[in-house]
KEDOPA-807251 format. One record per residue (C-alpha): residue number from 1; residue in three letters; y, z, x. Coordinates in Angstrom, 1 decimal, always signed. Each point is the difference from the previous one (the first is absolute). Layout:
<rec><seq>NUM</seq><type>ALA</type><v>Y</v><w>Z</w><u>X</u></rec>
...
REM end
This chain:
<rec><seq>1</seq><type>UNK</type><v>+95.7</v><w>-33.1</w><u>+57.8</u></rec>
<rec><seq>2</seq><type>UNK</type><v>+0.9</v><w>+3.2</w><u>+0.2</u></rec>
<rec><seq>3</seq><type>UNK</type><v>+2.6</v><w>+2.0</w><u>+2.1</u></rec>
<rec><seq>4</seq><type>UNK</type><v>-3.4</v><w>+1.6</w><u>+1.5</u></rec>
<rec><seq>5</seq><type>UNK</type><v>-1.8</v><w>-2.5</w><u>-0.2</u></rec>
<rec><seq>6</seq><type>UNK</type><v>+2.4</v><w>-2.0</w><u>+2.7</u></rec>
<rec><seq>7</seq><type>UNK</type><v>+0.4</v><w>+2.9</w><u>+1.7</u></rec>
<rec><seq>8</seq><type>UNK</type><v>-4.1</v><w>+0.0</w><u>+1.0</u></rec>
<rec><seq>9</seq><type>UNK</type><v>+0.2</v><w>-3.9</w><u>+0.5</u></rec>
<rec><seq>10</seq><type>UNK</type><v>+2.9</v><w>+0.7</w><u>+2.5</u></rec>
<rec><seq>11</seq><type>UNK</type><v>-1.8</v><w>+3.1</w><u>+1.5</u></rec>
<rec><seq>12</seq><type>UNK</type><v>-2.8</v><w>-2.5</w><u>+0.7</u></rec>
<rec><seq>13</seq><type>UNK</type><v>+1.0</v><w>-3.0</w><u>+0.9</u></rec>
<rec><seq>14</seq><type>UNK</type><v>+2.6</v><w>+2.1</w><u>+2.8</u></rec>
<rec><seq>15</seq><type>UNK</type><v>-3.6</v><w>+1.6</w><u>+1.9</u></rec>
<rec><seq>16</seq><type>UNK</type><v>-1.3</v><w>-3.6</w><u>+0.1</u></rec>
<rec><seq>17</seq><type>UNK</type><v>+3.0</v><w>-1.3</w><u>+1.6</u></rec>
<rec><seq>18</seq><type>UNK</type><v>+0.0</v><w>+3.3</w><u>+2.4</u></rec>
<rec><seq>19</seq><type>UNK</type><v>-2.9</v><w>-0.7</w><u>+0.8</u></rec>
<rec><seq>20</seq><type>UNK</type><v>+0.2</v><w>-3.5</w><u>+0.1</u></rec>
<rec><seq>21</seq><type>UNK</type><v>+3.2</v><w>+0.1</w><u>+2.9</u></rec>
<rec><seq>22</seq><type>UNK</type><v>-1.6</v><w>+2.8</w><u>+2.0</u></rec>
<rec><seq>23</seq><type>UNK</type><v>-1.5</v><w>-2.2</w><u>+2.7</u></rec>
<rec><seq>24</seq><type>UNK</type><v>+2.8</v><w>-1.7</w><u>+0.4</u></rec>
<rec><seq>25</seq><type>UNK</type><v>+1.6</v><w>-0.3</w><u>+3.3</u></rec>
<rec><seq>26</seq><type>UNK</type><v>-2.5</v><w>+2.3</w><u>+1.2</u></rec>
<rec><seq>27</seq><type>UNK</type><v>+0.3</v><w>+0.6</w><u>+4.3</u></rec>
<rec><seq>28</seq><type>UNK</type><v>-2.3</v><w>+2.3</w><u>+0.9</u></rec>
<rec><seq>29</seq><type>UNK</type><v>+0.4</v><w>+1.9</w><u>+4.0</u></rec>
<rec><seq>30</seq><type>UNK</type><v>-1.7</v><w>-2.2</w><u>+2.7</u></rec>
<rec><seq>31</seq><type>UNK</type><v>-1.1</v><w>+4.2</w><u>+1.8</u></rec>
<rec><seq>32</seq><type>UNK</type><v>+0.0</v><w>+2.3</w><u>-2.6</u></rec>
<rec><seq>33</seq><type>UNK</type><v>+0.6</v><w>+3.4</w><u>+1.7</u></rec>
<rec><seq>34</seq><type>UNK</type><v>-3.3</v><w>+2.9</w><u>+0.4</u></rec>
<rec><seq>35</seq><type>UNK</type><v>-0.1</v><w>+1.0</w><u>-4.2</u></rec>
<rec><seq>36</seq><type>UNK</type><v>+1.9</v><w>-2.4</w><u>-1.6</u></rec>
<rec><seq>37</seq><type>UNK</type><v>-1.3</v><w>-3.2</w><u>-2.1</u></rec>
<rec><seq>38</seq><type>UNK</type><v>-0.8</v><w>-3.2</w><u>+1.5</u></rec>
<rec><seq>39</seq><type>UNK</type><v>+0.5</v><w>-1.3</w><u>-3.4</u></rec>
<rec><seq>40</seq><type>UNK</type><v>+3.6</v><w>+1.3</w><u>-0.9</u></rec>
<rec><seq>41</seq><type>UNK</type><v>+2.6</v><w>-1.8</w><u>-0.5</u></rec>
<rec><seq>42</seq><type>UNK</type><v>+3.4</v><w>+0.4</w><u>+2.4</u></rec>
<rec><seq>43</seq><type>UNK</type><v>+2.4</v><w>-1.0</w><u>-2.5</u></rec>
<rec><seq>44</seq><type>UNK</type><v>-1.8</v><w>+0.8</w><u>-3.6</u></rec>
<rec><seq>45</seq><type>UNK</type><v>+3.2</v><w>-0.5</w><u>-1.6</u></rec>
<rec><seq>46</seq><type>UNK</type><v>-0.8</v><w>+1.8</w><u>-3.4</u></rec>
<rec><seq>47</seq><type>UNK</type><v>+3.4</v><w>-0.4</w><u>-1.3</u></rec>
<rec><seq>48</seq><type>UNK</type><v>+0.7</v><w>-3.4</w><u>+0.2</u></rec>
<rec><seq>49</seq><type>UNK</type><v>-3.8</v><w>-1.0</w><u>-1.6</u></rec>
<rec><seq>50</seq><type>UNK</type><v>+1.2</v><w>+3.0</w><u>-2.8</u></rec>
<rec><seq>51</seq><type>UNK</type><v>+3.1</v><w>-2.5</w><u>-1.1</u></rec>
<rec><seq>52</seq><type>UNK</type><v>-2.6</v><w>-3.5</w><u>+0.1</u></rec>
<rec><seq>53</seq><type>UNK</type><v>-2.3</v><w>+1.7</w><u>-2.0</u></rec>
<rec><seq>54</seq><type>UNK</type><v>+2.6</v><w>+1.2</w><u>-2.5</u></rec>
<rec><seq>55</seq><type>UNK</type><v>+1.6</v><w>-3.5</w><u>-0.2</u></rec>
<rec><seq>56</seq><type>UNK</type><v>-3.9</v><w>-1.5</w><u>-0.4</u></rec>
<rec><seq>57</seq><type>UNK</type><v>-0.9</v><w>+2.2</w><u>-2.1</u></rec>
<rec><seq>58</seq><type>UNK</type><v>+3.0</v><w>-0.5</w><u>-2.5</u></rec>
<rec><seq>59</seq><type>UNK</type><v>-0.6</v><w>-3.8</w><u>+0.3</u></rec>
<rec><seq>60</seq><type>UNK</type><v>-3.5</v><w>+0.9</w><u>-1.5</u></rec>
<rec><seq>61</seq><type>UNK</type><v>+0.5</v><w>+1.9</w><u>-2.7</u></rec>
<rec><seq>62</seq><type>UNK</type><v>+2.5</v><w>-1.7</w><u>-1.3</u></rec>
<rec><seq>63</seq><type>UNK</type><v>-2.0</v><w>-3.3</w><u>+0.0</u></rec>
<rec><seq>64</seq><type>UNK</type><v>-2.8</v><w>+2.2</w><u>-1.4</u></rec>
<rec><seq>65</seq><type>UNK</type><v>+2.4</v><w>+1.3</w><u>-2.4</u></rec>
<rec><seq>66</seq><type>UNK</type><v>+1.1</v><w>-4.1</w><u>-1.3</u></rec>
<rec><seq>67</seq><type>UNK</type><v>-3.6</v><w>-0.7</w><u>-0.3</u></rec>
<rec><seq>68</seq><type>UNK</type><v>-1.1</v><w>+2.3</w><u>-1.9</u></rec>
<rec><seq>69</seq><type>UNK</type><v>+3.4</v><w>+0.5</w><u>-2.0</u></rec>
<rec><seq>70</seq><type>UNK</type><v>-0.3</v><w>-4.0</w><u>-0.8</u></rec>
<rec><seq>71</seq><type>UNK</type><v>-3.7</v><w>+0.6</w><u>-0.9</u></rec>
<rec><seq>72</seq><type>UNK</type><v>-1.2</v><w>-2.6</w><u>+2.7</u></rec>
<rec><seq>73</seq><type>UNK</type><v>-3.0</v><w>+2.3</w><u>+0.0</u></rec>
<rec><seq>74</seq><type>UNK</type><v>-0.3</v><w>+2.9</w><u>-2.8</u></rec>
<rec><seq>75</seq><type>UNK</type><v>-2.1</v><w>+3.4</w><u>+0.1</u></rec>
<rec><seq>76</seq><type>UNK</type><v>+0.5</v><w>+0.6</w><u>-4.0</u></rec>
<rec><seq>77</seq><type>UNK</type><v>-3.1</v><w>+0.1</w><u>-1.5</u></rec>
<rec><seq>78</seq><type>UNK</type><v>-0.5</v><w>-1.0</w><u>-3.9</u></rec>
REM end
């Protein structure tokens, strides 16, 4: 795999893990004020979720690179 392919796989894996982590630990406001969304989380903890997504994306990228480089799944034609 080229460096560009690895970067693309990491970015896609990172976003997958980030969207997967978003609903974890969400608690809503019981009595929202007027003009506030009732479904908005009290503390979204986006930074923590981004860190988790980075580790998850790295693990997924390593796994995908291993599968491709070990020729378990081949993308070569011919």
